C-alpha positions in Angstrom: 20.9 -73.8 1.3 20.1 -70.3 2.7 22.0 -68.9 5.7 20.5 -66.3 8.1 22.3 -63.0 8.2 25.6 -63.1 10.2 25.7 -66.9 10.7 28.7 -68.0 12.7 30.5 -71.4 12.5 33.5 -72.5 14.5 35.5 -75.2 12.7 37.9 -77.6 14.5 41.0 -78.7 12.7 39.3 -82.1 11.9 36.5 -80.3 10.2 38.9 -78.2 8.2 40.6 -81.3 6.9 37.3 -83.0 6.1 34.9 -80.3 4.9 31.3 -80.9 4.1 30.3 -81.1 0.5 29.9 -77.7 -1.1 30.2 -75.7 2.1 30.9 -72.4 0.4 28.1 -70.3 -0.9 27.6 -67.9 -3.8 24.8 -65.6 -2.7 22.0 -65.3 -5.3 19.1 -62.8 -5.6 17.9 -61.6 -2.2 20.7 -63.4 -0.3 23.5 -61.1 -1.5 23.4 -59.1 1.8 23.6 -62.2 4.0 26.9 -63.1 5.5 28.6 -66.0 7.3 31.5 -66.0 9.6 33.8 -68.9 10.2 36.4 -69.1 13.0 39.2 -71.5 12.7 39.8 -73.3 16.0 43.2 -72.5 17.6 43.5 -69.2 15.8 42.0 -65.7 16.0 41.1 -65.8 12.3 37.6 -64.8 11.3 36.8 -65.7 7.7 33.8 -63.7 6.5 31.7 -64.3 3.4 30.5 -61.7 0.9 32.8 -58.9 1.9 32.9 -55.9 -0.4 36.5 -55.3 -1.6 35.8 -51.6 -2.6 36.8 -50.5 0.9 40.1 -52.4 0.6 41.3 -50.9 -2.7 42.6 -47.4 -3.3 40.4 -47.1 -6.3 37.4 -47.6 -4.0 35.7 -49.9 -6.5 35.1 -53.7 -6.7 32.6 -56.3 -5.8 32.6 -58.8 -3.0 35.0 -61.6 -2.2 33.2 -64.9 -1.7 35.3 -65.3 1.4 37.7 -62.8 3.1 40.2 -63.0 5.9 43.0 -60.7 7.3 45.3 -62.9 9.4 47.6 -61.3 12.0 50.3 -64.0 12.1 52.0 -66.3 9.6 50.5 -69.4 11.4 47.1 -68.0 10.7 47.9 -67.5 7.1 48.9 -71.1 6.9 45.7 -72.2 8.6 43.6 -70.2 6.2 45.4 -71.7 3.2 44.8 -75.2 4.6 41.1 -74.4 5.0 40.8 -73.0 1.4 42.7 -76.1 0.1 40.4 -78.4 1.9 37.3 -76.6 0.6 38.6 -76.6 -2.9 38.6 -72.8 -3.1 40.9 -70.6 -5.2 43.0 -68.1 -3.2 43.7 -64.4 -4.0 46.4 -62.5 -2.1 45.7 -58.9 -1.3 47.9 -56.2 0.2 46.8 -52.6 0.7 44.9 -52.8 -2.6 46.8 -49.8 -3.9 47.7 -51.4 -7.2 44.6 -53.4 -7.7 41.4 -53.2 -9.8 38.7 -55.7 -8.6 35.8 -56.6 -10.9 32.4 -55.2 -10.1 31.3 -58.9 -9.9 33.8 -59.6 -7.2 36.0 -62.7 -7.0 35.4 -66.3 -6.1 37.2 -68.2 -3.4 39.2 -66.9 -0.5 40.8 -63.4 -0.5 43.7 -63.3 2.1 44.7 -59.7 3.0 48.1 -59.0 4.6 46.9 -55.6 6.1 47.1 -56.9 9.7 50.6 -58.5 9.3 52.5 -55.5 10.8 55.8 -55.2 12.7 59.2 -53.7 12.1 62.5 -54.6 13.7 65.5 -52.3 13.2 68.9 -53.8 13.9 71.5 -51.0 14.5 74.4 -53.5 14.3 73.7 -54.6 10.8 71.7 -51.6 9.5 69.0 -53.9 8.4 65.2 -53.6 9.1 62.9 -56.6 8.9 59.3 -55.7 8.2 56.0 -57.6 8.0 54.3 -57.5 4.6 51.3 -55.5 5.8 53.4 -52.6 7.1 52.7 -49.4 5.3 55.6 -48.4 3.0 55.2 -44.6 3.8 55.1 -45.4 7.5 58.3 -47.4 7.3 60.0 -44.6 5.4 59.1 -42.2 8.2 60.2 -44.6 10.9 63.6 -44.9 9.2 63.9 -41.2 8.7 63.2 -40.5 12.4 66.0 -42.8 13.3 68.4 -41.2 10.9 68.5 -44.3 8.6 68.9 -43.5 4.9 67.7 -45.5 2.0 63.9 -45.3 2.1 63.3 -41.6 1.5 62.0 -42.3 -2.0 59.2 -44.6 -0.6 57.4 -42.1 1.4 54.9 -41.2 -1.3 54.1 -44.7 -2.5 50.7 -45.7 -1.2 51.1 -49.4 -0.6 52.5 -52.1 1.7 56.0 -53.6 2.1 54.7 -56.8 0.5 53.4 -55.1 -2.5 56.6 -53.1 -2.9 58.6 -56.4 -2.9 56.3 -58.1 -5.4 56.2 -55.2 -8.0 59.7 -53.7 -7.3 58.1 -50.4 -6.3 60.2 -47.4 -6.9 60.4 -43.6 -7.3 62.9 -40.8 -7.8 65.4 -43.2 -9.4 65.4 -45.8 -6.6 63.6 -49.1 -6.1 63.0 -51.9 -3.7 65.3 -54.3 -5.4 68.3 -52.1 -4.6 67.9 -52.4 -0.9 66.2 -55.8 -0.4 68.3 -58.4 1.4 65.7 -61.2 1.3 62.0 -61.9 1.6 60.0 -64.6 3.3 57.1 -66.0 1.2 54.5 -68.7 1.8 53.1 -70.8 -1.0 49.4 -71.8 -1.5 50.3 -75.1 0.2 51.6 -73.2 3.3 55.3 -73.9 2.7 57.6 -71.1 3.9 60.7 -70.1 2.0 63.2 -67.3 1.9 64.2 -65.7 -1.5 67.0 -63.4 -2.4 66.7 -60.5 -5.0 68.5 -62.7 -7.5 65.8 -65.4 -7.1 63.1 -62.8 -7.6 64.1 -62.0 -11.2 63.7 -58.3 -10.7 63.2 -55.9 -13.5 61.4 -52.6 -13.9 58.3 -52.7 -11.7 58.0 -56.5 -11.8 59.3 -59.8 -10.3 58.6 -63.5 -10.6 56.1 -63.2 -7.7 53.6 -61.2 -9.8 50.8 -63.4 -10.9 52.2 -66.3 -8.9 51.0 -68.5 -6.0 53.3 -67.2 -3.3 52.5 -64.5 -0.7 55.1 -62.2 0.7 54.9 -62.3 4.5 58.1 -60.5 5.5 61.1 -58.6 4.0 64.5 -57.4 5.2 66.1 -54.3 3.8 69.6 -52.9 4.0 69.6 -49.3 5.0 72.3 -46.8 6.2 72.0 -45.8 9.8 73.9 -43.0 11.5 72.8 -40.0 9.6 71.3 -36.8 11.1 67.6 -37.6 11.7 66.6 -34.0 10.9 68.3 -34.1 7.6 66.8 -37.5 6.6 63.4 -36.3 7.6 63.8 -33.1 5.6 64.7 -35.1 2.5 61.8 -37.4 3.1 59.4 -34.5 3.4 60.8 -33.0 0.1 60.1 -36.3 -1.7 56.6 -36.4 -0.4 55.8 -32.8 -1.2 57.1 -33.3 -4.8 54.7 -36.2 -5.3 51.8 -34.3 -3.8 52.4 -31.3 -6.1 52.6 -33.4 -9.2 50.2 -36.2 -8.6 46.4 -36.3 -7.8 46.4 -37.4 -4.2 43.0 -35.8 -3.5 41.0 -38.5 -5.4 41.0 -42.3 -5.2 43.5 -43.9 -7.6 45.9 -46.7 -7.9 49.0 -44.5 -8.5 50.7 -44.9 -11.8 48.5 -47.0 -14.1 51.0 -47.8 -16.8 54.7 -48.8 -16.7 57.0 -46.4 -18.5 57.9 -47.9 -21.9 61.5 -48.3 -23.1 62.8 -45.0 -24.6 62.9 -41.4 -23.5 59.2 -40.8 -23.3 57.3 -41.8 -20.2 53.7 -43.1 -20.2 52.3 -39.9 -18.7 53.9 -37.8 -21.5 52.5 -40.1 -24.2 49.0 -40.0 -22.7 49.1 -36.2 -22.3 50.4 -35.7 -25.9 47.6 -37.9 -27.2 45.2 -35.3 -25.7 43.7 -37.6 -23.1 44.1 -35.5 -19.9 40.6 -35.1 -18.4 39.1 -37.8 -20.7 36.4 -39.6 -18.8 34.3 -42.8 -19.0 31.6 -42.9 -16.4 33.1 -41.4 -13.3 36.6 -42.6 -14.1 38.9 -39.9 -15.5 42.4 -39.5 -16.8 43.8 -37.1 -14.2 44.4 -33.5 -15.1 47.4 -33.2 -12.8 49.2 -36.3 -14.1 48.1 -38.2 -17.2 49.4 -41.6 -16.0 46.8 -41.6 -13.2 43.2 -42.6 -13.5 41.0 -41.2 -10.7 37.6 -42.1 -9.3 35.7 -38.8 -9.5 32.9 -40.3 -7.3 30.8 -43.4 -8.0 33.0 -44.9 -10.6 32.7 -48.6 -11.4 35.5 -51.0 -11.9 34.2 -51.4 -15.5 34.6 -47.7 -16.1 38.2 -47.8 -15.0 38.9 -50.9 -17.0 37.3 -49.5 -20.2 39.3 -46.2 -19.7 42.6 -48.2 -19.4 41.8 -50.0 -22.6 40.8 -46.8 -24.4 44.1 -45.1 -23.4 46.1 -48.0 -24.5 44.3 -48.0 -27.9 44.7 -44.3 -28.5 48.4 -44.2 -27.5 49.2 -47.2 -29.7 47.4 -45.6 -32.6 49.3 -42.3 -32.3 52.7 -43.5 -31.1 52.9 -47.2 -32.1 53.5 -48.0 -28.4 51.4 -50.4 -26.4 51.4 -49.3 -22.8 51.6 -52.1 -20.2 49.5 -51.6 -17.1 51.1 -51.6 -13.7 47.7 -52.1 -12.1 46.7 -55.7 -11.5 43.1 -56.7 -12.5 41.3 -59.6 -10.7 37.9 -61.0 -11.4 35.9 -61.0 -14.7 36.0 -58.0 -17.0 34.3 -57.8 -20.4 37.0 -57.9 -23.1 39.7 -59.3 -20.9 
């Protein structure tokens, strides 16, 4: 079946529960630029087909999602999950795409982005802030600083969302999300909502039990310290940001740190630099000159370039130092050699 460009369907709940046979399409040949939009009745959700994910990742690479949606409310997330389940589609959860490498071939099924789940509620009585998963982590850090709330200064230079920070236990300057998290709300692929504590998340360095799982973070509550001088907190926050800008390549697309620091006194960046890989390039993907634990898109890089460079760096470091670097970046889709 071939759809005309920008076809629109409106599905009622009964249609969602009883989908037509094989309603989702994988475009072939000349139909790759054709798109379809589906609106779920009773929601503001627009599910689009064949959406390029390159604009939704900080690497600026990646092929299309078969279907893509960015809900604005938790009820819409649940409706989209119900639709995908009824259609028999796999689901991929996306945040800001700042720690993500999407295959050039794209991904099948439904990609659900949290980028429009945004709100923050500061409670001065408890010193807690409850934030939606799609809220920018740097923006949250600045909001707290302007109020004179301490505890998030370290997060100002981390290019990601609150949801991503909770999942990967984001951190910098000796601090991390696990230290201030009170709890997080998650939704499963079946639409079930639950609240988890840090203990239940199994936190360790840059990881949690949520990584690679089937639950989406929708909200998180952090314990901060209100009552400080806003000017002082903002000054500290600015210092943290300037330090990161002066030592890391913010001027080119990247995912941030590519590898977790291994156990021991030597960080991943040091090992890569001492292996002589600064500036090494495959296609338009390059080990950054400013910080060796960054891979940057110099313009026109493909996901396959970046993936091959990650594998090459791993092999060279292991050969020279007997250390296998573990990537922080999450890869989704098909990659040759994976």
